[in-house]
C-alpha positions in Angstrom: -45.8 -49.2 34.8 -48.7 -47.7 36.8 -51.9 -49.3 38.0 -54.9 -46.9 38.3 -58.2 -48.4 39.3 -57.3 -51.6 37.7 -56.1 -50.1 34.4 -52.5 -50.6 33.5 -50.7 -47.7 31.8 -47.3 -48.3 30.3 -45.8 -45.1 31.6 -43.6 -43.7 34.3 -45.3 -40.4 35.3 -48.1 -38.2 34.2 -48.3 -34.7 32.7 -49.8 -31.6 34.1 -52.8 -32.0 31.9 -53.5 -35.3 33.7 -53.2 -33.4 36.9 -56.0 -31.0 35.9 -58.2 -33.9 34.6 -58.1 -35.8 37.9 -58.5 -32.6 40.0 -56.3 -30.5 42.1 -56.1 -32.8 45.1 -54.9 -36.0 43.4 -51.8 -37.6 44.5 -50.1 -38.2 41.2 -46.3 -37.9 41.6 -45.3 -35.8 38.6 -41.6 -35.7 39.5 -41.1 -39.4 39.9 -39.0 -41.3 37.3 -40.0 -44.7 38.7 -43.2 -46.8 38.1 -45.8 -45.9 40.7 -49.0 -47.4 42.1 -51.8 -44.8 42.2 -54.5 -45.8 44.6 -58.1 -44.7 43.7 -59.4 -41.7 45.5 -62.1 -42.6 48.0 -64.5 -39.9 46.9 -64.8 -41.4 43.4 -67.7 -43.8 43.3 -67.2 -44.9 39.7 -64.0 -46.3 38.3 -62.1 -44.0 36.0 -60.9 -45.7 32.9 -57.8 -43.7 31.9 -57.3 -45.8 28.8 -60.3 -44.1 27.3 -58.8 -40.6 27.6 -57.5 -39.2 24.3 -53.7 -39.1 23.7 -53.9 -35.3 23.3 -55.4 -34.9 26.8 -53.3 -37.4 28.7 -49.6 -37.5 28.0 -46.9 -39.4 29.8 -44.4 -37.1 31.4 -41.2 -37.4 33.4 -38.8 -35.1 35.1 -35.2 -34.6 33.9 -32.7 -32.8 35.9 -30.8 -29.7 34.7 -27.5 -28.7 36.4 -26.4 -25.2 35.5 -22.8 -24.3 36.5 -22.5 -20.5 37.2 -19.1 -18.9 37.8 -19.1 -16.4 40.7 -17.1 -13.2 40.7 -14.3 -13.3 43.2 -14.7 -9.6 44.0 -17.9 -7.6 44.0 -18.4 -3.8 44.2 -21.1 -2.4 46.4 -23.6 -2.1 43.6 -23.1 -5.8 42.6 -23.5 -6.9 46.2 -26.8 -4.9 46.6 -28.1 -6.4 43.3 -27.2 -9.9 44.3 -29.1 -9.5 47.6 -32.1 -8.0 45.8 -32.1 -10.9 43.3 -32.0 -13.4 46.1 -35.1 -11.8 47.6 -36.8 -11.4 44.2 -36.2 -15.1 43.4 -38.3 -16.0 46.4 -41.3 -14.1 45.1 -41.2 -15.4 41.6 -38.7 -13.4 39.7 -36.6 -16.4 38.8 -34.2 -17.8 36.3 -36.4 -19.8 34.0 -35.2 -22.7 31.7 -36.9 -24.5 28.9 -35.7 -27.4 26.8 -36.2 -27.7 23.0 -36.2 -31.1 21.4 -34.4 -31.9 18.1 -37.8 -33.0 16.9 -41.2 -31.5 15.8 -44.5 -32.9 17.1 -45.7 -34.9 14.0 -49.3 -34.1 14.6 -49.3 -30.5 15.5 -46.1 -29.5 13.6 -45.5 -27.4 16.7 -42.1 -27.4 18.4 -41.5 -29.9 21.1 -40.8 -28.0 24.2 -40.6 -28.9 27.9 -42.5 -27.0 30.5 -40.7 -24.0 31.9 -38.8 -24.7 35.1 -37.1 -22.5 37.6 -33.6 -22.8 39.1 -34.0 -24.0 42.7 -32.4 -22.4 45.8 -30.9 -19.4 44.0 -31.6 -17.2 47.1 -29.5 -19.6 49.3 -26.8 -20.7 46.9 -26.0 -17.3 45.4 -24.3 -16.4 48.7 -21.8 -19.3 48.4 -18.2 -18.0 48.2 -17.0 -20.7 45.9 -15.7 -20.1 42.4 -18.5 -22.1 40.8 -22.0 -22.8 42.0 -24.2 -25.6 40.6 -28.0 -24.8 40.4 -30.5 -27.4 39.6 -34.0 -27.4 37.9 -36.5 -30.2 37.5 -37.7 -30.0 33.9 -40.9 -31.9 32.8 -40.8 -33.6 29.4 -43.1 -36.2 27.8 -41.9 -39.6 27.0 -41.7 -38.9 23.3 -39.7 -35.7 23.7 -36.6 -37.0 22.0 -33.1 -35.7 22.6 -32.8 -32.1 23.6 -30.9 -29.9 21.2 -31.3 -26.4 22.7 -32.2 -24.8 26.0 -33.4 -21.2 26.6 -32.6 -19.2 29.7 -34.6 -16.3 30.9 -32.9 -14.2 33.6 -35.6 -12.3 35.5 -33.1 -11.0 38.0 -31.5 -7.6 38.0 -28.0 -8.9 37.6 -26.2 -10.7 34.8 -24.5 -14.0 35.6 -21.8 -16.0 33.8 -23.1 -19.4 32.8 -20.3 -21.9 32.2 -22.2 -25.0 31.2 -25.5 -26.9 31.5 -25.9 -30.7 31.9 -29.3 -32.4 31.5 -29.6 -35.8 33.1 -32.4 -38.3 32.8 -32.5 -39.1 29.1 -31.9 -42.6 27.8 -28.9 -41.4 25.7 -27.1 -40.3 28.8 -26.2 -36.8 30.0 -26.6 -34.0 27.4 -24.0 -31.3 27.7 -24.5 -27.6 26.7 -21.2 -25.7 26.7 -22.1 -22.0 27.4 -19.2 -19.8 28.6 -21.4 -16.8 28.2 -23.0 -13.9 30.2 -26.8 -14.2 30.6 -28.3 -10.7 30.8 -31.3 -9.6 32.7 -34.6 -9.3 30.8 -34.6 -5.6 31.8 -31.5 -5.2 29.5 -32.3 -7.8 26.9 -35.9 -9.1 26.8 -35.3 -12.2 24.6 -34.4 -15.5 26.3 -30.8 -16.7 25.7 -30.5 -19.8 23.6 -27.7 -22.4 24.0 -27.2 -25.5 21.9 -26.0 -28.9 22.9 -22.5 -29.9 22.2 -23.6 -32.0 19.2 -22.1 -30.4 16.1 -24.3 -30.0 13.0 -23.7 -28.6 9.5 -26.4 -26.2 8.5 -28.2 -28.7 6.2 -28.1 -31.4 8.9 -29.6 -29.3 11.6 -32.6 -31.0 13.3 -35.8 -29.4 12.0 -36.9 -27.8 15.3 -33.5 -26.2 15.8 -33.2 -24.5 12.4 -35.2 -21.5 13.4 -33.3 -21.1 16.7 -30.0 -21.4 14.8 -30.8 -18.8 12.3 -32.4 -16.4 14.8 -29.4 -16.6 17.1 -27.1 -15.6 14.2 -29.4 -12.8 13.2 -29.3 -11.4 16.8 -25.5 -11.6 16.8 -25.2 -9.7 13.6 -27.5 -6.8 14.8 -28.8 -4.1 12.5 -25.6 -2.0 12.2 -27.3 0.9 13.9 -27.0 2.8 17.1 -24.5 3.0 20.0 -23.7 -0.4 21.4 -24.2 -1.0 25.1 -21.6 -2.9 27.1 -24.1 -5.7 27.7 -24.8 -6.2 23.9 -23.7 -9.3 22.0 -23.5 -7.7 18.6 -20.6 -8.2 16.2 -20.2 -5.7 13.3 -17.4 -3.9 11.4 -16.0 -0.4 11.2 -12.8 1.3 10.1 -10.1 2.6 12.5 -11.5 6.1 12.8 -11.1 6.3 16.6 -7.3 6.4 17.0 -7.2 10.2 17.0 -9.0 12.8 19.2 -9.5 15.9 17.1 -11.5 17.5 19.8 -8.2 17.9 21.8 -6.4 19.7 19.1 -4.6 19.3 15.8 -1.7 17.4 17.4 -4.2 14.6 18.2 -5.7 14.3 14.7 -4.9 11.0 13.0 -6.1 9.7 9.7 -8.8 7.0 9.4 -7.4 3.6 8.5 -9.5 1.5 6.2 -10.9 2.5 2.9 -9.6 3.3 -0.6 -7.3 6.1 0.7 -5.5 4.1 3.4 -6.4 0.4 3.2 -6.5 -1.5 6.5 -8.4 -4.4 8.1 -11.7 -3.7 9.8 -12.3 -3.6 13.6 -15.3 -4.2 15.8 -18.0 -1.5 15.4 -19.0 0.4 18.6 -21.4 2.8 17.1 -20.2 5.8 19.1 -21.2 9.2 17.9 -18.8 11.3 15.8 -16.4 13.7 17.4 -17.5 17.4 17.7 -14.8 18.7 15.2 -14.7 15.8 12.7 -17.9 14.0 11.6 -15.8 11.2 10.2 -13.9 10.5 13.4 -15.6 8.5 16.1 -15.6 10.1 19.5 -13.2 8.7 22.0 -13.8 6.8 25.2 -10.8 7.5 27.3 -9.3 5.4 30.1 -10.4 4.1 32.5 -13.9 3.8 30.9 -14.2 0.6 28.8 -14.6 0.5 25.0 -17.4 -1.7 23.7 -16.7 -5.2 22.7 -19.4 -7.9 22.6 -20.1 -8.9 26.2 -18.7 -12.4 25.9 -15.5 -11.1 24.4 -14.7 -9.1 27.5 -12.0 -10.5 29.8 -13.2 -13.0 32.4 -12.3 -12.3 36.0 -9.3 -14.4 37.1 -9.5 -16.1 40.4 -6.0 -15.0 41.2 -7.0 -11.5 40.2 -3.8 -11.0 38.3 -4.9 -11.0 34.6 -2.1 -9.8 32.4 -4.7 -7.4 31.0 -5.4 -6.1 34.5 -1.7 -5.5 34.8 -1.7 -3.6 31.6 -4.5 -1.4 32.6 -2.8 -0.7 35.9 0.5 0.2 34.2 -1.2 2.5 31.8 -3.6 4.2 34.3 -1.4 4.5 37.4 2.2 3.6 37.0 3.1 5.6 33.8 1.6 8.9 35.0 3.6 8.5 38.3 6.8 7.9 36.3 6.2 11.0 34.2 5.8 13.0 37.4 8.9 11.6 38.9 11.5 11.5 36.1 12.6 14.5 34.0 11.7 14.1 30.3 15.2 15.3 29.3 17.1 13.0 31.8 19.5 11.0 29.7 20.8 7.6 30.8 24.1 8.6 32.5 25.9 5.3 32.2 25.5 1.6 31.8 25.7 1.4 35.6 22.4 3.4 35.8 20.7 0.9 33.6 22.0 -1.9 35.8 20.6 -0.1 38.8 17.1 -0.4 37.4 17.3 -4.1 38.2 19.4 -3.9 41.4 18.2 -0.7 43.1 15.3 0.6 41.1 14.1 4.0 40.0 12.8 6.4 42.7 9.2 7.5 42.4 7.4 10.2 44.2 6.1 10.4 47.7 2.9 8.4 48.4 3.4 6.3 45.3 3.9 3.2 47.3 0.6 3.4 49.0 -1.3 4.4 45.9 0.3 1.8 43.6 0.0 -1.1 45.9 -3.7 -0.5 46.2 -4.2 0.0 42.5 -1.7 -2.4 40.8 -2.3 -6.1 40.6 1.3 -6.5 39.5 3.0 -9.5 41.0 6.3 -8.7 39.1 6.4 -5.0 39.7 4.8 -4.5 43.0 7.0 -7.1 44.6 9.8 -4.7 43.7 8.2 -1.5 45.0 10.2 -0.8 48.1 9.5 2.0 50.5 12.2 4.5 51.0 12.7 5.2 54.7 14.4 8.5 54.0 11.9 10.2 51.6 8.7 8.2 52.1 8.7 7.6 48.4 9.1 4.3 46.5 11.5 2.5 44.3 10.3 0.7 41.2 12.6 -2.3 40.7 12.5 -4.2 37.4 13.2 -7.9 36.8 16.5 -8.6 35.1 15.7 -9.3 31.5 16.6 -12.8 30.2 19.1 -11.3 27.7 21.3 -10.4 30.7 20.8 -13.6 32.6 23.6 -15.7 31.0 26.0 -13.1 29.6 25.7 -9.5 30.6 27.6 -8.3 27.6 26.2 -10.6 25.0 24.2 -7.8 23.4 27.5 -6.1 22.4 28.6 -9.1 20.3 28.0 -9.3 16.6 27.1 -13.0 16.8 24.4 -12.3 19.3 23.1 -9.4 17.2 22.8 -11.8 14.3 21.5 -14.7 16.4 18.5 -12.7 17.5 17.4 -12.3 13.9 16.5 -16.0 13.8 16.0 -16.8 17.5 15.0 -13.5 19.1 11.6 -11.7 19.4 11.5 -10.9 15.7 12.6 -13.9 13.7 10.4 -13.2 10.7 12.2 -10.3 8.9 15.3 -12.1 7.6 15.4 -13.0 3.9 17.9 -14.7 1.6 19.8 -12.1 -0.4 19.1 -13.0 -4.1 20.1 -9.7 -5.8 23.2 -7.7 -5.0 23.3 -4.8 -4.6 19.7 -4.8 -3.3 17.2 -2.8 -5.3 14.3 -0.6 -3.9 10.8 -1.0 -5.1 9.9 2.6 -4.3 9.2 5.3 -6.9 12.6 6.8 -7.9 10.9 10.1 -8.7 9.9 10.5 -5.1 12.6 8.7 -3.2 15.7 8.8 -5.3 17.7 6.1 -7.1 16.6 2.5 -6.6 20.2 1.3 -6.3 21.8 0.5 -2.9 25.1 2.0 -1.9 26.3 -1.5 -0.9 29.2 -2.7 -3.0 31.2 -5.9 -3.2 34.2 -4.3 -1.6 32.2 -3.6 1.5 31.5 -7.3 2.2 33.9 -9.5 0.2 36.5 -9.6 3.0 34.0 -11.2 5.3 32.8 -14.1 3.1 35.3 -16.8 4.0 37.1 -16.5 0.7 34.0 -16.4 -1.5 33.0 -13.8 -4.0 29.7 -12.2 -3.6 28.3 -14.1 -6.5 29.5 -17.4 -5.1 28.0 -16.6 -1.7 24.6 -15.8 -3.3 24.7 -19.0 -5.4 25.5 -21.1 -2.4 22.8 -19.4 -0.3 25.2 -17.9 2.2 24.0 -14.3 2.1 20.9 -13.0 4.0 19.5 -9.6 4.5 17.1 -7.6 6.8 15.8 -4.8 4.6 13.8 -2.0 6.2 14.6 0.5 3.4 11.3 0.6 1.7 9.1 0.6 4.8 10.9 3.4 6.6 12.2 5.7 3.8 8.8 7.3 2.8 8.3 8.4 6.5 11.8 9.6 7.3 11.4 13.3 6.5 8.4 13.4 8.9 10.0 11.2 11.6 13.2 13.2 11.7 11.3 16.4 12.0 9.8 15.2 15.3 11.3 16.3 18.5 13.8 13.8 19.8 13.5 11.3 17.0 16.1 10.4 14.5 16.1 7.4 12.2 17.5 5.8 9.0 16.1 3.3 6.6 18.4 0.4 7.2 19.6 -2.7 5.3 21.8 -5.3 7.1 23.6 -8.1 5.3 24.6 -11.3 7.0 26.9 -14.1 6.0 26.1 -17.7 7.0 29.3 -19.3 8.5 30.3 -22.9 8.1 29.4 -23.4 11.7 25.8 -22.5 10.9 25.7 -19.1 12.6 25.3 -15.7 11.1 27.7 -12.8 11.0 26.7 -9.2 10.1 29.0 -7.9 7.3 27.6 -4.5 6.4 24.9 -2.0 7.4 23.5 0.5 5.0 21.9 3.6 6.5 19.7 5.6 4.1 18.1 9.1 4.5 15.7 10.7 2.0 17.3 12.4 -1.1 19.9 14.8 0.2 20.9 18.2 -1.1 23.2 18.2 -4.1 26.7 17.3 -3.0 25.7 15.5 0.2 25.3 11.7 0.7 21.9 10.2 1.5 23.3 6.7 1.9 26.1 5.5 4.1 27.6 2.0 4.6 29.1 0.9 7.9 31.2 -2.2 8.1 32.6 -4.2 11.0 35.2 -2.2 12.9 39.0 -2.3 12.7 39.6 0.4 15.3 38.0 2.1 18.4 36.2 4.8 16.5 34.8 2.3 14.0 33.7 0.2 16.9 31.5 2.9 18.3 30.1 3.8 14.9 29.3 0.1 14.3 27.5 -0.1 17.7 25.5 3.0 16.8 24.6 1.5 13.4 23.5 -1.7 15.0 21.4 0.2 17.5 19.6 2.0 14.5 19.0 -1.4 12.9 17.5 -2.7 16.2 15.4 0.4 16.4 14.1 -0.2 12.8 13.5 -3.8 13.8 11.6 -2.9 16.9 9.3 -0.7 15.0 8.7 -3.1 12.2 8.2 -6.0 14.6 5.7 -4.1 16.7 3.7 -2.3 14.0 3.8 -4.9 11.2 4.7 -8.4 12.2 3.0 -8.3 15.7 0.1 -5.8 15.6 -0.9 -6.0 11.9 -0.2 -9.6 11.0 -1.6 -11.2 14.2 -3.9 -8.8 16.0 -5.5 -6.6 13.3 -5.6 -9.1 10.5 -7.2 -11.8 12.6 -10.1 -9.5 13.9 -12.2 -9.7 10.7 -12.0 -13.6 10.7 -13.2 -13.5 14.3 -16.1 -11.1 13.7 -17.2 -13.0 10.7 -17.1 -16.3 12.6 -19.5 -15.0 15.3 -21.8 -13.4 12.7 -22.0 -16.3 10.2 -21.1 -19.6 12.0 -23.5 -21.0 14.5 -22.2 -22.2 17.8 -23.5 -25.6 16.5 -21.2 -25.5 13.5 -18.2 -27.8 13.8 -15.9 -25.2 12.4 -17.0 -22.7 15.0 -16.2 -25.3 17.7 -12.8 -25.8 16.2 -12.0 -22.0 16.1 -13.6 -21.1 19.4 -10.5 -21.3 21.7 -8.4 -19.5 19.1 -10.6 -16.4 19.2 -10.6 -15.9 23.0 -10.0 -12.3 24.2 -8.7 -11.0 20.9 -11.4 -8.4 20.3 -10.9 -7.1 23.9 -7.1 -6.8 23.7 -7.5 -5.1 20.3 -10.0 -2.6 21.8 -7.7 -2.0 24.7 -4.9 -1.3 22.2 -7.0 1.2 20.3 -7.7 3.0 23.5 -4.3 3.1 25.1 -1.5 1.7 22.9 -1.9 2.6 19.2 -3.9 5.7 19.7 -2.7 9.3 19.3 0.0 10.0 21.9 -0.5 6.4 23.2 2.3 4.1 24.4 3.3 3.0 20.9 3.7 6.6 19.6 5.6 7.6 22.7 8.0 4.7 22.7 8.8 3.9 19.1 10.8 5.9 16.5 7.9 6.6 14.0 6.0 8.5 16.7 2.7 9.8 15.4 3.2 8.0 12.1 3.3 4.6 13.6 -0.1 3.4 12.4 0.3 5.0 9.0 3.5 2.8 8.6 1.5 -0.2 9.7 -1.1 0.6 7.1 1.6 1.0 4.4 2.7 -2.6 5.1 -0.9 -3.9 4.8 -0.8 -3.2 1.1 1.7 -6.0 0.8 -0.1 -8.4 3.3 -1.1 -11.6 1.7 -3.2 -14.2 3.6 -2.1 -17.0 1.3 1.5 -16.4 2.4 0.9 -16.1 6.1 1.2 -19.8 6.9 4.7 -20.8 8.1 5.9 -22.9 5.1 4.6 -20.3 2.6 6.3 -17.5 4.6 9.6 -19.3 4.8 9.6 -19.9 1.0 8.5 -16.3 0.3 11.5 -15.0 2.3 13.8 -17.5 0.5 15.0 -19.1 3.7 13.5 -22.5 2.8 12.9 -24.5 -0.4 10.5 -27.3 -1.0 12.1 -30.7 -0.6 9.9 -33.8 -0.2 12.8 -35.8 1.3 13.1 -33.5 4.3 10.9 -33.4 7.4 7.9 -31.1 6.8 8.7 -31.2 3.1 11.0 -28.2 3.4 14.7 -27.7 3.5 15.8 -24.8 5.7 18.7 -22.9 4.1 19.7 -21.8 7.6 19.6 -25.3 9.1 19.8 -24.1 12.7 16.9 -21.6 12.5 15.2 -22.1 15.9 12.0 -20.3 15.1 11.5 -22.1 11.8 12.5 -25.6 13.0 10.4 -25.5 16.1 7.6 -23.7 14.3 7.4 -26.3 11.6 6.8 -29.0 14.2 3.9 -27.0 15.6 2.6 -26.2 12.1 2.5 -29.8 11.2 0.7 -30.8 14.4 -2.0 -28.1 13.8 -2.3 -29.1 10.2 -2.8 -32.8 11.1 -5.4 -32.0 13.7 -7.3 -29.7 11.4 -7.2 -32.1 8.5 -8.6 -34.9 10.7 -11.3 -32.6 11.9 -12.2 -31.3 8.4 -12.3 -34.8 6.9 -14.6 -35.9 9.6 -17.3 -33.4 8.7 -16.6 -32.9 5.0 -16.0 -36.3 3.3 -16.6 -34.7 -0.1 -16.2 -31.3 -1.6 -19.9 -30.8 -2.3 -20.5 -30.5 1.4 -18.0 -27.6 1.6 -19.4 -25.8 -1.4 -23.0 -26.2 -0.1 -22.3 -25.2 3.5 -23.9 -21.7 3.4 -22.6 -20.7 6.9 -19.0 -21.7 6.1 -19.1 -20.0 2.7 -20.7 -16.9 4.2 -18.0 -16.7 6.9 -15.1 -16.9 4.5 -16.7 -14.5 2.0 -17.5 -11.9 4.7 -14.0 -12.2 6.2 -12.6 -11.2 2.8 -15.3 -8.9 1.3 -16.1 -6.9 4.5 -13.4 -7.6 7.0 -10.6 -7.2 4.5 -12.6 -5.1 2.1 -9.7 -3.1 0.8 -8.0 -6.2 -0.5 -11.1 -8.1 -1.6 -10.3 -7.9 -5.3 -6.8 -9.5 -5.0 -6.5 -12.7 -6.9 -4.3 -14.4 -4.2 -7.1 -15.2 -1.8 -7.3 -19.0 -1.5 -10.4 -20.6 -2.8 -12.7 -22.5 -0.6 -13.9 -25.5 -2.6 -12.6 -28.7 -1.0 -11.1 -30.1 2.2 -7.6 -29.2 1.3 -8.6 -25.5 0.8 -10.4 -25.5 4.2 -7.6 -27.2 6.0 -5.1 -24.7 4.7 -7.2 -21.7 5.6 -8.0 -23.0 9.1 -4.4 -24.1 9.8 -3.2 -20.6 8.9 -5.7 -18.9 11.2 -4.9 -21.2 14.1 -1.1 -20.8 13.5 -1.3 -17.0 13.5 -3.5 -16.8 16.6 -1.4 -19.2 18.6 2.3 -20.0 17.7 3.0 -17.0 15.5 1.7 -14.5 18.0 3.5 -16.3 20.9 6.8 -16.2 19.0 6.4 -12.4 18.4 5.0 -11.4 21.8 6.3 -13.2 24.8 10.0 -12.3 24.3 9.4 -8.5 24.3 10.6 -7.9 27.8 13.2 -10.8 27.9 15.0 -9.2 24.9 13.7 -5.6 24.9 13.8 -5.0 28.7 17.5 -4.1 28.3 17.2 -0.9 26.2 20.7 -1.0 24.6 20.0 -4.5 23.2 16.8 -3.4 21.4 16.2 0.4 21.6 12.6 1.1 20.5 13.6 4.6 19.3 16.8 6.5 18.6 17.4 10.2 19.2 20.7 10.9 17.3 22.1 9.9 13.9 25.6 8.7 13.4 28.0 11.7 13.6 29.8 12.7 10.5 33.3 14.1 10.7 32.0 17.4 9.4 29.3 17.6 12.0 29.7 20.1 15.0 28.9 17.3 17.4 31.5 14.9 16.0 34.0 16.2 18.6 31.7 15.4 21.5 31.4 11.9 20.0 35.1 11.6 19.7 35.8 12.8 23.2 33.2 10.6 25.0 31.7 8.0 22.6 29.9 6.2 25.4 28.0 9.3 26.5 27.1 10.0 22.8 25.9 6.4 22.4 23.7 6.6 25.5 22.3 10.0 24.5 21.2 8.5 21.2 19.1 5.9 23.1 15.7 6.7 24.6 15.8 8.9 27.7 15.5 7.4 31.1 11.8 8.2 31.2 11.1 6.8 27.8 13.1 3.7 28.7 11.4 3.0 32.0 8.0 3.6 30.5 8.7 1.2 27.7 10.1 -1.4 30.0 7.0 -1.3 32.2 4.7 -1.8 29.2 6.6 -4.6 27.6 7.0 -6.4 30.9 3.2 -6.4 31.0 2.7 -7.4 27.4 5.2 -10.3 27.9 3.2 -11.7 30.9 1.1 -14.9 30.9 -2.0 -14.6 33.0 -2.9 -17.4 35.5 -5.9 -18.5 33.4 -4.0 -18.9 30.2 -5.1 -21.7 27.9 -2.3 -23.1 25.9 -2.2 -25.0 22.6 -3.3 -28.6 23.1 -5.7 -27.5 25.9 -9.4 -26.7 25.9 -12.0 -25.7 28.4 -14.3 -28.7 29.1 -12.0 -31.0 27.3 -14.4 -34.0 27.3 -17.6 -32.2 26.6 -16.7 -29.3 24.2 -18.1 -31.5 21.4 -20.5 -34.4 21.4 -18.4 -36.2 18.8 -16.4 -38.8 20.6 -14.2 -39.5 17.6 -13.1 -35.8 17.5 -12.5 -35.8 21.3 -10.1 -38.7 20.7 -8.4 -36.8 17.8 -8.0 -33.8 20.1 -6.3 -35.9 22.7 -3.9 -37.2 20.0 -3.2 -33.6 19.0 -2.5 -32.7 22.7 -0.1 -35.7 23.0 1.8 -34.5 19.9 2.1 -31.0 21.4 3.6 -32.6 24.5 6.0 -34.6 22.4 7.1 -31.4 20.6 7.8 -29.7 23.9 10.2 -32.6 24.9 11.9 -32.3 21.5 12.4 -28.5 22.0 14.0 -29.3 25.4 16.3 -31.8 23.7 17.3 -29.3 21.0 18.2 -26.7 23.5 20.7 -29.1 25.0 22.3 -30.0 21.6 25.7 -28.3 21.4 25.7 -28.7 17.6 22.9 -26.1 17.5 24.9 -23.0 18.2 22.0 -20.6 17.8 20.3 -22.1 20.9 22.9 -23.8 22.9 26.4 -22.6 24.0 28.2 -20.6 26.6 26.1 -17.6 27.4 23.6 -18.5 24.6 19.9 -18.3 25.5 17.8 -21.4 24.8 15.0 -20.9 22.3 11.8 -21.5 24.2 9.4 -19.0 22.6 7.6 -21.9 20.9 7.8 -24.3 23.9 4.0 -24.9 24.3 3.5 -24.6 28.0 4.4 -22.0 30.6 3.9 -20.9 34.2 2.2 -17.5 34.8 4.4 -14.4 34.5 7.3 -13.3 32.2 8.8 -16.6 31.1 9.9 -16.2 27.5 8.0 -19.3 26.6 4.4 -20.7 26.2 2.0 -20.8 23.2 -1.5 -19.7 24.2 -4.4 -20.7 22.0 -5.2 -17.1 21.0 -4.1 -13.5 20.7 -5.0 -12.6 24.2 -2.4 -10.0 25.2 
């Protein structure tokens, strides 16, 4: 209440228009939020009756307080420091950061948007020098008493330098604080002239959007989609699609030419468009951006700076840019591993690197694992690179040699998703016999019947006791080209396992196939468990070839294609079609973190021509073509865990069992732990979906949701868009299934396939990524050398010392959790990511269930009845244990594909 010259006004404060009406020297307190008594000005001789002033001229105003949380960089380069100081000076002379609130409502009389006055952030010049991780800036924002609830805020950055805005809180409204989750870079107007818009945490379906916000919602999505033209700047926030036409570098020569992936010729998912100009020698190939220069991804997808300055991605860049070239310079390319003791010395003594490496690497590498093991050599002035002992050696140094461990890793190792139930014996190929020879396998009953515990093969099949890992059809079409490469030799393998009464698997036969041989020679060979010394070494070589096949299929198909590449279109479409206000965007947001950036880094350094993958894995330059061949059989409807287990025949539906499935390998650690996490995700997603879509019509009529799903299929997976297996999106069950699958793939599935790479693959004989020699035949000239020194022959078939140490350095990095990792059941701004309190409570219930699952996994790993995860020398299965410390831990389920 205010008293002015005897007139009582039912208000708290008065607007700027009132200020101009009373004159510039009046003493009206515009910033006060309390009732005030305004004394009449002495120079006025006549009383001023404010009540007679029209409503349009005099409006009641009040100040609300905006608190903007900005995250500082922990380290600045010289340019950034100069810009920060310039901005501090410019802020004092009016080049500020300006904020403006938008109400959920439209002015009923003017039909104009209800907006606050513009306000500037206070004390930027002083507070920007603070060395804290986060700085809170405030602004006093003037709004009228009928402003309503704010739904959006715009930020105009008139400084030279971008800043990372974490969140905004507006205080002073009757409804309580209004939260705006941001987590975004705000660019300078010199780079992007439009103000940035952020929406409050209140979720809205498109048709429920407050009238004033509809235009802002649509305009923001239009900006994010861009126009599909031009070269993207690193500061852009534009999401668009392109084919994989940037893996090769034809300008460097024919050996760096690679086919474009995506399109009718070689189907593949789409990746994020950069708009770079074509190469000079091939107009269809995009020009390369080579390390250390960054590839474009939308600005908010780029990695945030970690306070600890030890991002796993920073480690990866350091390994690729600095460590690997030093290793190449220090180790002979033809240097074979001399003995198992030399492999052991990599962990106890290290590999010697060249002079001055120590000084250079310590400066360049933020590698807590590796740098702690770089020891200066007093004699040579060089350095020793010492690796961590991989987990596979931690309990039983010789476990890798045993058949039971070889078999155990198929269900509890880094690739537990290839094993299938054997339903037809002998196995039959699906390849064209005109190109690749007879479809029939060389496996026969006599090869395996002696290992079936008294059963016939038919009995074992009928009782679900036979399983297979079959890489015949994925490798055979490439073998002629692979085996023509220098230092690469491979088979297309099939391995048959028998399920013992104890619940463990035993390998009973390995088939090694080559392309159609010359008349009179054999293209298929079957190796069985040994009965003598010679047979033992041949069996070990055969197992090594199986592991090499497995390593390639794991990396190129199950890991890269099925989690990284296949998820990118869903993420691009989500940013393009789902507003940040959309409840489904809010649900998916933590599961999209960093994926576009890690995929771009992979295109630049890992899956590119002569990149790490080509150098380290058997298929060499044909790696990505093999990945594309597998995409033809990729099916989104079978990517969820229950559907995948049923597809592979390792589970059958059984409503009486937990999760509605009966596992045919009861002690299958990946599947049994995974089903707990799958159910937890599904329950959380179902609760969430039912909250916003109580009936099917809302789903069918949600234009943003339907556009997201349609674009994911028709553009992102355009080469498979006509397949009839795509799930429909017509009701809550459809949406729950689609979202559960996406979240499962981004979190638990990726974790199960990624974070065991060094713990299992860091010891090369356990899991060689490539092989250099075939099994010797008695008629081969080299058979005598094998006979005389089988260990030397075995080691010469493995990767060279250089190949091994390079591979170990990379997979060590890829297996590392960064300090800022966000794990399943966690979210940034846990209490304010959504304004829906019911959903916040549901998320806490989901988080509690994840914690319960973690305790159950600990319990299972102590159960001696579960021999595939507990026993003398047996590694516990922790790859789906939800939480983890930073580093290489062989556990932890991050929310997203972030490394």
